[in-house]
mmCIF file as Biopython writes it, N, C-alpha, C and O atoms, coordinates in Angstrom:
data_model
#
loop_
_atom_site.group_PDB
_atom_site.id
_atom_site.type_symbol
_atom_site.label_atom_id
_atom_site.label_alt_id
_atom_site.label_comp_id
_atom_site.label_asym_id
_atom_site.label_entity_id
_atom_site.label_seq_id
_atom_site.pdbx_PDB_ins_code
_atom_site.Cartn_x
_atom_site.Cartn_y
_atom_site.Cartn_z
_atom_site.occupancy
_atom_site.B_iso_or_equiv
_atom_site.auth_seq_id
_atom_site.auth_asym_id
_atom_site.pdbx_PDB_model_num
ATOM 1   N N  . MET A ? 1  ? -4.760  6.242   9.860   1.0 0.0 1  A 1 
ATOM 2   C CA . MET A ? 1  ? -3.734  6.172   8.835   1.0 0.0 1  A 1 
ATOM 3   C C  . MET A ? 1  ? -2.361  6.526   9.415   1.0 0.0 1  A 1 
ATOM 4   O O  . MET A ? 1  ? -1.376  6.599   8.680   1.0 0.0 1  A 1 
ATOM 5   N N  . LYS A ? 2  ? -2.298  6.743   10.714  1.0 0.0 2  A 1 
ATOM 6   C CA . LYS A ? 2  ? -1.029  7.163   11.304  1.0 0.0 2  A 1 
ATOM 7   C C  . LYS A ? 2  ? 0.042   6.089   11.213  1.0 0.0 2  A 1 
ATOM 8   O O  . LYS A ? 2  ? 1.230   6.412   11.208  1.0 0.0 2  A 1 
ATOM 9   N N  . ASP A ? 3  ? -0.343  4.824   11.142  1.0 0.0 3  A 1 
ATOM 10  C CA . ASP A ? 3  ? 0.629   3.740   11.054  1.0 0.0 3  A 1 
ATOM 11  C C  . ASP A ? 3  ? 0.901   3.306   9.620   1.0 0.0 3  A 1 
ATOM 12  O O  . ASP A ? 3  ? 1.654   2.359   9.394   1.0 0.0 3  A 1 
ATOM 13  N N  . PHE A ? 4  ? 0.299   3.985   8.653   1.0 0.0 4  A 1 
ATOM 14  C CA . PHE A ? 4  ? 0.399   3.574   7.252   1.0 0.0 4  A 1 
ATOM 15  C C  . PHE A ? 4  ? 1.844   3.394   6.803   1.0 0.0 4  A 1 
ATOM 16  O O  . PHE A ? 4  ? 2.195   2.352   6.248   1.0 0.0 4  A 1 
ATOM 17  N N  . GLU A ? 5  ? 2.678   4.393   7.035   1.0 0.0 5  A 1 
ATOM 18  C CA . GLU A ? 5  ? 4.060   4.322   6.566   1.0 0.0 5  A 1 
ATOM 19  C C  . GLU A ? 5  ? 4.823   3.187   7.236   1.0 0.0 5  A 1 
ATOM 20  O O  . GLU A ? 5  ? 5.570   2.469   6.572   1.0 0.0 5  A 1 
ATOM 21  N N  . ASN A ? 6  ? 4.646   3.016   8.536   1.0 0.0 6  A 1 
ATOM 22  C CA . ASN A ? 6  ? 5.319   1.912   9.230   1.0 0.0 6  A 1 
ATOM 23  C C  . ASN A ? 6  ? 4.840   0.564   8.717   1.0 0.0 6  A 1 
ATOM 24  O O  . ASN A ? 6  ? 5.637   -0.354  8.523   1.0 0.0 6  A 1 
ATOM 25  N N  . ASP A ? 7  ? 3.544   0.449   8.499   1.0 0.0 7  A 1 
ATOM 26  C CA . ASP A ? 7  ? 2.991   -0.807  7.986   1.0 0.0 7  A 1 
ATOM 27  C C  . ASP A ? 7  ? 3.494   -1.094  6.575   1.0 0.0 7  A 1 
ATOM 28  O O  . ASP A ? 7  ? 3.776   -2.244  6.240   1.0 0.0 7  A 1 
ATOM 29  N N  . MET A ? 8  ? 3.609   -0.060  5.749   1.0 0.0 8  A 1 
ATOM 30  C CA . MET A ? 8  ? 4.127   -0.255  4.390   1.0 0.0 8  A 1 
ATOM 31  C C  . MET A ? 8  ? 5.605   -0.644  4.422   1.0 0.0 8  A 1 
ATOM 32  O O  . MET A ? 8  ? 6.060   -1.420  3.582   1.0 0.0 8  A 1 
ATOM 33  N N  . CYS A ? 9  ? 6.356   -0.109  5.388   1.0 0.0 9  A 1 
ATOM 34  C CA . CYS A ? 9  ? 7.756   -0.525  5.549   1.0 0.0 9  A 1 
ATOM 35  C C  . CYS A ? 9  ? 7.833   -2.026  5.798   1.0 0.0 9  A 1 
ATOM 36  O O  . CYS A ? 9  ? 8.678   -2.718  5.230   1.0 0.0 9  A 1 
ATOM 37  N N  . GLU A ? 10 ? 6.955   -2.513  6.641   1.0 0.0 10 A 1 
ATOM 38  C CA . GLU A ? 10 ? 6.944   -3.941  6.950   1.0 0.0 10 A 1 
ATOM 39  C C  . GLU A ? 10 ? 6.564   -4.766  5.724   1.0 0.0 10 A 1 
ATOM 40  O O  . GLU A ? 10 ? 7.224   -5.758  5.414   1.0 0.0 10 A 1 
ATOM 41  N N  . ILE A ? 11 ? 5.517   -4.365  5.034   1.0 0.0 11 A 1 
ATOM 42  C CA . ILE A ? 11 ? 5.064   -5.106  3.853   1.0 0.0 11 A 1 
ATOM 43  C C  . ILE A ? 11 ? 6.126   -5.089  2.757   1.0 0.0 11 A 1 
ATOM 44  O O  . ILE A ? 11 ? 6.359   -6.099  2.093   1.0 0.0 11 A 1 
ATOM 45  N N  . LEU A ? 12 ? 6.768   -3.935  2.571   1.0 0.0 12 A 1 
ATOM 46  C CA . LEU A ? 12 ? 7.744   -3.781  1.489   1.0 0.0 12 A 1 
ATOM 47  C C  . LEU A ? 12 ? 9.172   -4.117  1.914   1.0 0.0 12 A 1 
ATOM 48  O O  . LEU A ? 12 ? 10.114  -3.988  1.132   1.0 0.0 12 A 1 
ATOM 49  N N  . GLU A ? 13 ? 9.314   -4.549  3.165   1.0 0.0 13 A 1 
ATOM 50  C CA . GLU A ? 13 ? 10.590  -5.034  3.696   1.0 0.0 13 A 1 
ATOM 51  C C  . GLU A ? 13 ? 11.709  -4.000  3.599   1.0 0.0 13 A 1 
ATOM 52  O O  . GLU A ? 13 ? 12.810  -4.297  3.137   1.0 0.0 13 A 1 
ATOM 53  N N  . VAL A ? 14 ? 11.404  -2.774  4.047   1.0 0.0 14 A 1 
ATOM 54  C CA . VAL A ? 14 ? 12.402  -1.706  4.082   1.0 0.0 14 A 1 
ATOM 55  C C  . VAL A ? 14 ? 12.388  -1.045  5.456   1.0 0.0 14 A 1 
ATOM 56  O O  . VAL A ? 14 ? 11.415  -1.155  6.201   1.0 0.0 14 A 1 
ATOM 57  N N  . ASP A ? 15 ? 13.480  -0.359  5.780   1.0 0.0 15 A 1 
ATOM 58  C CA . ASP A ? 15 ? 13.572  0.323   7.066   1.0 0.0 15 A 1 
ATOM 59  C C  . ASP A ? 15 ? 12.873  1.676   7.057   1.0 0.0 15 A 1 
ATOM 60  O O  . ASP A ? 15 ? 12.348  2.119   8.078   1.0 0.0 15 A 1 
ATOM 61  N N  . SER A ? 16 ? 12.871  2.322   5.908   1.0 0.0 16 A 1 
ATOM 62  C CA . SER A ? 16 ? 12.220  3.623   5.800   1.0 0.0 16 A 1 
ATOM 63  C C  . SER A ? 16 ? 11.746  3.821   4.366   1.0 0.0 16 A 1 
ATOM 64  O O  . SER A ? 16 ? 12.200  3.151   3.439   1.0 0.0 16 A 1 
ATOM 65  N N  . LEU A ? 17 ? 10.822  4.760   4.216   1.0 0.0 17 A 1 
ATOM 66  C CA . LEU A ? 17 ? 10.308  5.073   2.890   1.0 0.0 17 A 1 
ATOM 67  C C  . LEU A ? 17 ? 9.753   6.476   2.895   1.0 0.0 17 A 1 
ATOM 68  O O  . LEU A ? 17 ? 9.589   7.100   3.943   1.0 0.0 17 A 1 
ATOM 69  N N  . ASP A ? 18 ? 9.471   6.956   1.708   1.0 0.0 18 A 1 
ATOM 70  C CA . ASP A ? 18 ? 8.877   8.274   1.531   1.0 0.0 18 A 1 
ATOM 71  C C  . ASP A ? 18 ? 7.615   8.090   0.705   1.0 0.0 18 A 1 
ATOM 72  O O  . ASP A ? 18 ? 7.569   7.221   -0.165  1.0 0.0 18 A 1 
ATOM 73  N N  . LEU A ? 19 ? 6.615   8.876   0.958   1.0 0.0 19 A 1 
ATOM 74  C CA . LEU A ? 19 ? 5.356   8.731   0.230   1.0 0.0 19 A 1 
ATOM 75  C C  . LEU A ? 19 ? 5.499   9.006   -1.265  1.0 0.0 19 A 1 
ATOM 76  O O  . LEU A ? 19 ? 4.625   8.637   -2.049  1.0 0.0 19 A 1 
ATOM 77  N N  . THR A ? 20 ? 6.593   9.650   -1.663  1.0 0.0 20 A 1 
ATOM 78  C CA . THR A ? 20 ? 6.814   9.902   -3.091  1.0 0.0 20 A 1 
ATOM 79  C C  . THR A ? 20 ? 7.518   8.739   -3.787  1.0 0.0 20 A 1 
ATOM 80  O O  . THR A ? 20 ? 7.673   8.754   -5.008  1.0 0.0 20 A 1 
ATOM 81  N N  . ASP A ? 21 ? 7.943   7.737   -3.029  1.0 0.0 21 A 1 
ATOM 82  C CA . ASP A ? 21 ? 8.614   6.570   -3.618  1.0 0.0 21 A 1 
ATOM 83  C C  . ASP A ? 21 ? 7.669   5.820   -4.542  1.0 0.0 21 A 1 
ATOM 84  O O  . ASP A ? 21 ? 6.490   5.642   -4.237  1.0 0.0 21 A 1 
ATOM 85  N N  . GLU A ? 22 ? 8.200   5.386   -5.668  1.0 0.0 22 A 1 
ATOM 86  C CA . GLU A ? 22 ? 7.406   4.586   -6.593  1.0 0.0 22 A 1 
ATOM 87  C C  . GLU A ? 22 ? 7.323   3.159   -6.076  1.0 0.0 22 A 1 
ATOM 88  O O  . GLU A ? 22 ? 8.327   2.575   -5.668  1.0 0.0 22 A 1 
ATOM 89  N N  . LEU A ? 23 ? 6.127   2.609   -6.098  1.0 0.0 23 A 1 
ATOM 90  C CA . LEU A ? 23 ? 5.919   1.258   -5.577  1.0 0.0 23 A 1 
ATOM 91  C C  . LEU A ? 23 ? 6.805   0.240   -6.286  1.0 0.0 23 A 1 
ATOM 92  O O  . LEU A ? 23 ? 7.358   -0.655  -5.646  1.0 0.0 23 A 1 
ATOM 93  N N  . ARG A ? 24 ? 6.940   0.370   -7.595  1.0 0.0 24 A 1 
ATOM 94  C CA . ARG A ? 24 ? 7.717   -0.597  -8.365  1.0 0.0 24 A 1 
ATOM 95  C C  . ARG A ? 24 ? 9.219   -0.496  -8.112  1.0 0.0 24 A 1 
ATOM 96  O O  . ARG A ? 24 ? 9.982   -1.337  -8.588  1.0 0.0 24 A 1 
ATOM 97  N N  . SER A ? 25 ? 9.647   0.516   -7.375  1.0 0.0 25 A 1 
ATOM 98  C CA . SER A ? 25 ? 11.073  0.674   -7.078  1.0 0.0 25 A 1 
ATOM 99  C C  . SER A ? 25 ? 11.523  -0.213  -5.916  1.0 0.0 25 A 1 
ATOM 100 O O  . SER A ? 25 ? 12.722  -0.377  -5.691  1.0 0.0 25 A 1 
ATOM 101 N N  . PHE A ? 26 ? 10.584  -0.778  -5.187  1.0 0.0 26 A 1 
ATOM 102 C CA . PHE A ? 26 ? 10.932  -1.627  -4.050  1.0 0.0 26 A 1 
ATOM 103 C C  . PHE A ? 26 ? 11.232  -3.044  -4.516  1.0 0.0 26 A 1 
ATOM 104 O O  . PHE A ? 26 ? 10.497  -3.608  -5.327  1.0 0.0 26 A 1 
ATOM 105 N N  . ASP A ? 27 ? 12.315  -3.615  -4.001  1.0 0.0 27 A 1 
ATOM 106 C CA . ASP A ? 27 ? 12.683  -4.989  -4.360  1.0 0.0 27 A 1 
ATOM 107 C C  . ASP A ? 27 ? 11.578  -5.976  -4.016  1.0 0.0 27 A 1 
ATOM 108 O O  . ASP A ? 27 ? 11.396  -6.975  -4.712  1.0 0.0 27 A 1 
ATOM 109 N N  . ALA A ? 28 ? 10.844  -5.703  -2.952  1.0 0.0 28 A 1 
ATOM 110 C CA . ALA A ? 28 ? 9.797   -6.629  -2.496  1.0 0.0 28 A 1 
ATOM 111 C C  . ALA A ? 28 ? 8.466   -6.414  -3.217  1.0 0.0 28 A 1 
ATOM 112 O O  . ALA A ? 28 ? 7.482   -7.077  -2.889  1.0 0.0 28 A 1 
ATOM 113 N N  . TRP A ? 29 ? 8.414   -5.499  -4.193  1.0 0.0 29 A 1 
ATOM 114 C CA . TRP A ? 29 ? 7.161   -5.239  -4.901  1.0 0.0 29 A 1 
ATOM 115 C C  . TRP A ? 29 ? 6.886   -6.378  -5.864  1.0 0.0 29 A 1 
ATOM 116 O O  . TRP A ? 29 ? 7.538   -6.509  -6.900  1.0 0.0 29 A 1 
ATOM 117 N N  . ASP A ? 30 ? 5.912   -7.197  -5.506  1.0 0.0 30 A 1 
ATOM 118 C CA . ASP A ? 30 ? 5.507   -8.324  -6.346  1.0 0.0 30 A 1 
ATOM 119 C C  . ASP A ? 30 ? 4.064   -8.666  -6.005  1.0 0.0 30 A 1 
ATOM 120 O O  . ASP A ? 30 ? 3.407   -7.945  -5.255  1.0 0.0 30 A 1 
ATOM 121 N N  . SER A ? 31 ? 3.581   -9.762  -6.555  1.0 0.0 31 A 1 
ATOM 122 C CA . SER A ? 31 ? 2.179   -10.131 -6.322  1.0 0.0 31 A 1 
ATOM 123 C C  . SER A ? 31 ? 1.907   -10.410 -4.845  1.0 0.0 31 A 1 
ATOM 124 O O  . SER A ? 31 ? 0.797   -10.169 -4.371  1.0 0.0 31 A 1 
ATOM 125 N N  . LEU A ? 32 ? 2.890   -10.910 -4.118  1.0 0.0 32 A 1 
ATOM 126 C CA . LEU A ? 32 ? 2.705   -11.149 -2.685  1.0 0.0 32 A 1 
ATOM 127 C C  . LEU A ? 32 ? 2.537   -9.824  -1.932  1.0 0.0 32 A 1 
ATOM 128 O O  . LEU A ? 32 ? 1.729   -9.731  -1.008  1.0 0.0 32 A 1 
ATOM 129 N N  . ALA A ? 33 ? 3.293   -8.814  -2.324  1.0 0.0 33 A 1 
ATOM 130 C CA . ALA A ? 33 ? 3.139   -7.496  -1.697  1.0 0.0 33 A 1 
ATOM 131 C C  . ALA A ? 33 ? 1.745   -6.937  -1.963  1.0 0.0 33 A 1 
ATOM 132 O O  . ALA A ? 33 ? 1.125   -6.352  -1.075  1.0 0.0 33 A 1 
ATOM 133 N N  . VAL A ? 34 ? 1.258   -7.119  -3.181  1.0 0.0 34 A 1 
ATOM 134 C CA . VAL A ? 34 ? -0.091  -6.647  -3.523  1.0 0.0 34 A 1 
ATOM 135 C C  . VAL A ? 34 ? -1.127  -7.372  -2.669  1.0 0.0 34 A 1 
ATOM 136 O O  . VAL A ? 34 ? -2.038  -6.744  -2.131  1.0 0.0 34 A 1 
ATOM 137 N N  . LEU A ? 35 ? -0.991  -8.679  -2.544  1.0 0.0 35 A 1 
ATOM 138 C CA . LEU A ? 35 ? -1.918  -9.449  -1.703  1.0 0.0 35 A 1 
ATOM 139 C C  . LEU A ? 35 ? -1.832  -9.009  -0.245  1.0 0.0 35 A 1 
ATOM 140 O O  . LEU A ? 35 ? -2.846  -8.943  0.449   1.0 0.0 35 A 1 
ATOM 141 N N  . SER A ? 36 ? -0.636  -8.713  0.210   1.0 0.0 36 A 1 
ATOM 142 C CA . SER A ? 36 ? -0.462  -8.235  1.587   1.0 0.0 36 A 1 
ATOM 143 C C  . SER A ? 36 ? -1.156  -6.893  1.791   1.0 0.0 36 A 1 
ATOM 144 O O  . SER A ? 36 ? -1.737  -6.651  2.849   1.0 0.0 36 A 1 
ATOM 145 N N  . ILE A ? 37 ? -1.099  -6.028  0.795   1.0 0.0 37 A 1 
ATOM 146 C CA . ILE A ? 37 ? -1.773  -4.731  0.890   1.0 0.0 37 A 1 
ATOM 147 C C  . ILE A ? 37 ? -3.286  -4.912  0.871   1.0 0.0 37 A 1 
ATOM 148 O O  . ILE A ? 37 ? -4.002  -4.227  1.601   1.0 0.0 37 A 1 
ATOM 149 N N  . ILE A ? 38 ? -3.777  -5.825  0.046   1.0 0.0 38 A 1 
ATOM 150 C CA . ILE A ? 38 ? -5.217  -6.126  0.033   1.0 0.0 38 A 1 
ATOM 151 C C  . ILE A ? 38 ? -5.657  -6.587  1.416   1.0 0.0 38 A 1 
ATOM 152 O O  . ILE A ? 38 ? -6.666  -6.116  1.940   1.0 0.0 38 A 1 
ATOM 153 N N  . SER A ? 39 ? -4.905  -7.503  2.006   1.0 0.0 39 A 1 
ATOM 154 C CA . SER A ? 39 ? -5.221  -8.014  3.343   1.0 0.0 39 A 1 
ATOM 155 C C  . SER A ? 39 ? -5.118  -6.904  4.391   1.0 0.0 39 A 1 
ATOM 156 O O  . SER A ? 39 ? -5.967  -6.799  5.275   1.0 0.0 39 A 1 
ATOM 157 N N  . TYR A ? 40 ? -4.090  -6.090  4.289   1.0 0.0 40 A 1 
ATOM 158 C CA . TYR A ? 40 ? -3.890  -4.965  5.204   1.0 0.0 40 A 1 
ATOM 159 C C  . TYR A ? 40 ? -5.090  -4.014  5.178   1.0 0.0 40 A 1 
ATOM 160 O O  . TYR A ? 40 ? -5.583  -3.594  6.225   1.0 0.0 40 A 1 
ATOM 161 N N  . CYS A ? 41 ? -5.550  -3.682  3.977   1.0 0.0 41 A 1 
ATOM 162 C CA . CYS A ? 41 ? -6.688  -2.768  3.835   1.0 0.0 41 A 1 
ATOM 163 C C  . CYS A ? 41 ? -7.957  -3.368  4.424   1.0 0.0 41 A 1 
ATOM 164 O O  . CYS A ? 41 ? -8.739  -2.669  5.069   1.0 0.0 41 A 1 
ATOM 165 N N  . ASP A ? 42 ? -8.158  -4.645  4.204   1.0 0.0 42 A 1 
ATOM 166 C CA . ASP A ? 42 ? -9.340  -5.320  4.741   1.0 0.0 42 A 1 
ATOM 167 C C  . ASP A ? 42 ? -9.279  -5.376  6.262   1.0 0.0 42 A 1 
ATOM 168 O O  . ASP A ? 42 ? -10.256 -5.053  6.937   1.0 0.0 42 A 1 
ATOM 169 N N  . THR A ? 43 ? -8.146  -5.780  6.797   1.0 0.0 43 A 1 
ATOM 170 C CA . THR A ? 43 ? -7.988  -5.939  8.245   1.0 0.0 43 A 1 
ATOM 171 C C  . THR A ? 43 ? -8.022  -4.610  8.992   1.0 0.0 43 A 1 
ATOM 172 O O  . THR A ? 43 ? -8.688  -4.490  10.020  1.0 0.0 43 A 1 
ATOM 173 N N  . ASN A ? 44 ? -7.311  -3.618  8.480   1.0 0.0 44 A 1 
ATOM 174 C CA . ASN A ? 44 ? -7.158  -2.358  9.206   1.0 0.0 44 A 1 
ATOM 175 C C  . ASN A ? 44 ? -8.233  -1.319  8.920   1.0 0.0 44 A 1 
ATOM 176 O O  . ASN A ? 44 ? -8.529  -0.475  9.766   1.0 0.0 44 A 1 
ATOM 177 N N  . TYR A ? 45 ? -8.814  -1.381  7.726   1.0 0.0 45 A 1 
ATOM 178 C CA . TYR A ? 45 ? -9.765  -0.340  7.344   1.0 0.0 45 A 1 
ATOM 179 C C  . TYR A ? 45 ? -11.122 -0.880  6.917   1.0 0.0 45 A 1 
ATOM 180 O O  . TYR A ? 45 ? -12.041 -0.104  6.655   1.0 0.0 45 A 1 
ATOM 181 N N  . GLY A ? 46 ? -11.259 -2.199  6.842   1.0 0.0 46 A 1 
ATOM 182 C CA . GLY A ? 46 ? -12.532 -2.798  6.465   1.0 0.0 46 A 1 
ATOM 183 C C  . GLY A ? 46 ? -12.946 -2.500  5.042   1.0 0.0 46 A 1 
ATOM 184 O O  . GLY A ? 46 ? -14.137 -2.436  4.735   1.0 0.0 46 A 1 
ATOM 185 N N  . ILE A ? 47 ? -11.960 -2.317  4.167   1.0 0.0 47 A 1 
ATOM 186 C CA . ILE A ? 47 ? -12.263 -2.021  2.766   1.0 0.0 47 A 1 
ATOM 187 C C  . ILE A ? 47 ? -11.649 -3.084  1.862   1.0 0.0 47 A 1 
ATOM 188 O O  . ILE A ? 47 ? -10.628 -3.689  2.189   1.0 0.0 47 A 1 
ATOM 189 N N  . ASN A ? 48 ? -12.291 -3.294  0.728   1.0 0.0 48 A 1 
ATOM 190 C CA . ASN A ? 48 ? -11.805 -4.255  -0.254  1.0 0.0 48 A 1 
ATOM 191 C C  . ASN A ? 48 ? -11.290 -3.500  -1.469  1.0 0.0 48 A 1 
ATOM 192 O O  . ASN A ? 48 ? -12.055 -2.859  -2.190  1.0 0.0 48 A 1 
ATOM 193 N N  . ILE A ? 49 ? -9.999  -3.583  -1.680  1.0 0.0 49 A 1 
ATOM 194 C CA . ILE A ? 49 ? -9.363  -2.942  -2.826  1.0 0.0 49 A 1 
ATOM 195 C C  . ILE A ? 49 ? -8.836  -4.043  -3.731  1.0 0.0 49 A 1 
ATOM 196 O O  . ILE A ? 49 ? -8.223  -5.003  -3.264  1.0 0.0 49 A 1 
ATOM 197 N N  . SER A ? 50 ? -9.075  -3.900  -5.012  1.0 0.0 50 A 1 
ATOM 198 C CA . SER A ? 50 ? -8.635  -4.925  -5.962  1.0 0.0 50 A 1 
ATOM 199 C C  . SER A ? 50 ? -7.146  -4.785  -6.273  1.0 0.0 50 A 1 
ATOM 200 O O  . SER A ? 50 ? -6.551  -3.722  -6.099  1.0 0.0 50 A 1 
ATOM 201 N N  . ALA A ? 51 ? -6.572  -5.881  -6.733  1.0 0.0 51 A 1 
ATOM 202 C CA . ALA A ? 51 ? -5.171  -5.867  -7.158  1.0 0.0 51 A 1 
ATOM 203 C C  . ALA A ? 51 ? -4.980  -4.884  -8.306  1.0 0.0 51 A 1 
ATOM 204 O O  . ALA A ? 51 ? -3.957  -4.203  -8.375  1.0 0.0 51 A 1 
ATOM 205 N N  . ASP A ? 52 ? -5.953  -4.806  -9.203  1.0 0.0 52 A 1 
ATOM 206 C CA . ASP A ? 52 ? -5.862  -3.865  -10.323 1.0 0.0 52 A 1 
ATOM 207 C C  . ASP A ? 52 ? -5.772  -2.424  -9.826  1.0 0.0 52 A 1 
ATOM 208 O O  . ASP A ? 52 ? -4.989  -1.628  -10.344 1.0 0.0 52 A 1 
ATOM 209 N N  . THR A ? 53 ? -6.573  -2.100  -8.827  1.0 0.0 53 A 1 
ATOM 210 C CA . THR A ? 53 ? -6.551  -0.743  -8.271  1.0 0.0 53 A 1 
ATOM 211 C C  . THR A ? 53 ? -5.195  -0.449  -7.653  1.0 0.0 53 A 1 
ATOM 212 O O  . THR A ? 53 ? -4.640  0.631   -7.855  1.0 0.0 53 A 1 
ATOM 213 N N  . ILE A ? 54 ? -4.665  -1.394  -6.909  1.0 0.0 54 A 1 
ATOM 214 C CA . ILE A ? 54 ? -3.348  -1.205  -6.289  1.0 0.0 54 A 1 
ATOM 215 C C  . ILE A ? 54 ? -2.276  -1.056  -7.358  1.0 0.0 54 A 1 
ATOM 216 O O  . ILE A ? 54 ? -1.406  -0.191  -7.251  1.0 0.0 54 A 1 
ATOM 217 N N  . ASN A ? 55 ? -2.333  -1.884  -8.376  1.0 0.0 55 A 1 
ATOM 218 C CA . ASN A ? 55 ? -1.322  -1.834  -9.435  1.0 0.0 55 A 1 
ATOM 219 C C  . ASN A ? 55 ? -1.388  -0.560  -10.261 1.0 0.0 55 A 1 
ATOM 220 O O  . ASN A ? 55 ? -0.422  -0.221  -10.944 1.0 0.0 55 A 1 
ATOM 221 N N  . GLN A ? 56 ? -2.510  0.154   -10.215 1.0 0.0 56 A 1 
ATOM 222 C CA . GLN A ? 56 ? -2.619  1.436   -10.915 1.0 0.0 56 A 1 
ATOM 223 C C  . GLN A ? 56 ? -1.934  2.562   -10.146 1.0 0.0 56 A 1 
ATOM 224 O O  . GLN A ? 56 ? -1.659  3.624   -10.704 1.0 0.0 56 A 1 
ATOM 225 N N  . CYS A ? 57 ? -1.665  2.328   -8.878  1.0 0.0 57 A 1 
ATOM 226 C CA . CYS A ? 57 ? -0.986  3.334   -8.057  1.0 0.0 57 A 1 
ATOM 227 C C  . CYS A ? 57 ? 0.499   3.355   -8.414  1.0 0.0 57 A 1 
ATOM 228 O O  . CYS A ? 57 ? 1.147   2.311   -8.495  1.0 0.0 57 A 1 
ATOM 229 N N  . GLU A ? 58 ? 1.020   4.551   -8.623  1.0 0.0 58 A 1 
ATOM 230 C CA . GLU A ? 58 ? 2.435   4.680   -8.954  1.0 0.0 58 A 1 
ATOM 231 C C  . GLU A ? 58 ? 3.292   4.886   -7.713  1.0 0.0 58 A 1 
ATOM 232 O O  . GLU A ? 58 ? 4.401   4.358   -7.621  1.0 0.0 58 A 1 
ATOM 233 N N  . THR A ? 59 ? 2.777   5.654   -6.761  1.0 0.0 59 A 1 
ATOM 234 C CA . THR A ? 59 ? 3.557   5.973   -5.563  1.0 0.0 59 A 1 
ATOM 235 C C  . THR A ? 59 ? 2.801   5.545   -4.308  1.0 0.0 59 A 1 
ATOM 236 O O  . THR A ? 59 ? 1.621   5.196   -4.359  1.0 0.0 59 A 1 
ATOM 237 N N  . LEU A ? 60 ? 3.503   5.582   -3.196  1.0 0.0 60 A 1 
ATOM 238 C CA . LEU A ? 60 ? 2.856   5.292   -1.919  1.0 0.0 60 A 1 
ATOM 239 C C  . LEU A ? 60 ? 1.776   6.324   -1.610  1.0 0.0 60 A 1 
ATOM 240 O O  . LEU A ? 60 ? 0.748   5.993   -1.019  1.0 0.0 60 A 1 
ATOM 241 N N  . GLN A ? 61 ? 2.007   7.569   -2.008  1.0 0.0 61 A 1 
ATOM 242 C CA . GLN A ? 61 ? 0.986   8.599   -1.793  1.0 0.0 61 A 1 
ATOM 243 C C  . GLN A ? 61 ? -0.273  8.277   -2.586  1.0 0.0 61 A 1 
ATOM 244 O O  . GLN A ? 61 ? -1.382  8.452   -2.082  1.0 0.0 61 A 1 
ATOM 245 N N  . ASN A ? 62 ? -0.114  7.802   -3.837  1.0 0.0 62 A 1 
ATOM 246 C CA . ASN A ? 62 ? -1.281  7.390   -4.630  1.0 0.0 62 A 1 
ATOM 247 C C  . ASN A ? 62 ? -2.048  6.304   -3.904  1.0 0.0 62 A 1 
ATOM 248 O O  . ASN A ? 62 ? -3.276  6.348   -3.830  1.0 0.0 62 A 1 
ATOM 249 N N  . LEU A ? 63 ? -1.328  5.324   -3.366  1.0 0.0 63 A 1 
ATOM 250 C CA . LEU A ? 63 ? -1.966  4.228   -2.643  1.0 0.0 63 A 1 
ATOM 251 C C  . LEU A ? 63 ? -2.691  4.750   -1.406  1.0 0.0 63 A 1 
ATOM 252 O O  . LEU A ? 63 ? -3.827  4.359   -1.138  1.0 0.0 63 A 1 
ATOM 253 N N  . LYS A ? 64 ? -2.047  5.621   -0.663  1.0 0.0 64 A 1 
ATOM 254 C CA . LYS A ? 64 ? -2.668  6.196   0.530   1.0 0.0 64 A 1 
ATOM 255 C C  . LYS A ? 64 ? -3.936  6.957   0.159   1.0 0.0 64 A 1 
ATOM 256 O O  . LYS A ? 64 ? -4.949  6.848   0.850   1.0 0.0 64 A 1 
ATOM 257 N N  . ASP A ? 65 ? -3.886  7.724   -0.925  1.0 0.0 65 A 1 
ATOM 258 C CA . ASP A ? 65 ? -5.059  8.478   -1.379  1.0 0.0 65 A 1 
ATOM 259 C C  . ASP A ? 65 ? -6.206  7.549   -1.756  1.0 0.0 65 A 1 
ATOM 260 O O  . ASP A ? 65 ? -7.364  7.835   -1.449  1.0 0.0 65 A 1 
ATOM 261 N N  . VAL A ? 66 ? -5.893  6.444   -2.417  1.0 0.0 66 A 1 
ATOM 262 C CA . VAL A ? 66 ? -6.924  5.465   -2.793  1.0 0.0 66 A 1 
ATOM 263 C C  . VAL A ? 66 ? -7.580  4.897   -1.542  1.0 0.0 66 A 1 
ATOM 264 O O  . VAL A ? 66 ? -8.803  4.774   -1.482  1.0 0.0 66 A 1 
ATOM 265 N N  . ILE A ? 67 ? -6.780  4.555   -0.554  1.0 0.0 67 A 1 
ATOM 266 C CA . ILE A ? 67 ? -7.322  4.001   0.692   1.0 0.0 67 A 1 
ATOM 267 C C  . ILE A ? 67 ? -8.230  5.027   1.366   1.0 0.0 67 A 1 
ATOM 268 O O  . ILE A ? 67 ? -9.316  4.684   1.833   1.0 0.0 67 A 1 
ATOM 269 N N  . ILE A ? 68 ? -7.791  6.273   1.417   1.0 0.0 68 A 1 
ATOM 270 C CA . ILE A ? 68 ? -8.609  7.334   2.020   1.0 0.0 68 A 1 
ATOM 271 C C  . ILE A ? 68 ? -9.926  7.477   1.270   1.0 0.0 68 A 1 
ATOM 272 O O  . ILE A ? 68 ? -10.981 7.606   1.892   1.0 0.0 68 A 1 
ATOM 273 N N  . ASN A ? 69 ? -9.879  7.456   -0.058  1.0 0.0 69 A 1 
ATOM 274 C CA . ASN A ? 69 ? -11.100 7.577   -0.858  1.0 0.0 69 A 1 
ATOM 275 C C  . ASN A ? 69 ? -12.042 6.402   -0.638  1.0 0.0 69 A 1 
ATOM 276 O O  . ASN A ? 69 ? -13.257 6.590   -0.576  1.0 0.0 69 A 1 
ATOM 277 N N  . TYR A ? 70 ? -11.505 5.201   -0.519  1.0 0.0 70 A 1 
ATOM 278 C CA . TYR A ? 70 ? -12.346 4.030   -0.269  1.0 0.0 70 A 1 
ATOM 279 C C  . TYR A ? 70 ? -13.008 4.111   1.100   1.0 0.0 70 A 1 
ATOM 280 O O  . TYR A ? 70 ? -14.120 3.616   1.286   1.0 0.0 70 A 1 
ATOM 281 N N  . ARG A ? 71 ? -12.329 4.733   2.056   1.0 0.0 71 A 1 
ATOM 282 C CA . ARG A ? 71 ? -12.869 4.841   3.411   1.0 0.0 71 A 1 
ATOM 283 C C  . ARG A ? 71 ? -13.962 5.892   3.507   1.0 0.0 71 A 1 
ATOM 284 O O  . ARG A ? 71 ? -14.776 5.851   4.430   1.0 0.0 71 A 1 
ATOM 285 N N  . SER A ? 72 ? -13.995 6.826   2.580   1.0 0.0 72 A 1 
ATOM 286 C CA . SER A ? 72 ? -14.964 7.937   2.632   1.0 0.0 72 A 1 
ATOM 287 C C  . SER A ? 72 ? -16.346 7.505   2.232   1.0 0.0 72 A 1 
ATOM 288 O O  . SER A ? 72 ? -17.269 8.320   2.225   1.0 0.0 72 A 1 
#
């Protein structure tokens, strides 16, 4: 998970972010970003997370916690 923040910067098209940032606050937050996160989780962690699960996350920390829980 050490590259999580850098990878999210790329997906969300920003130079920097904080884990407390709300996902919906990013200009690039749309269905394509959700699909990119689904693909990212599958490719990097071998887990399948639904769009509904991602959309329930309010912050980047929530998303990170969900990914950690799916990996456990």
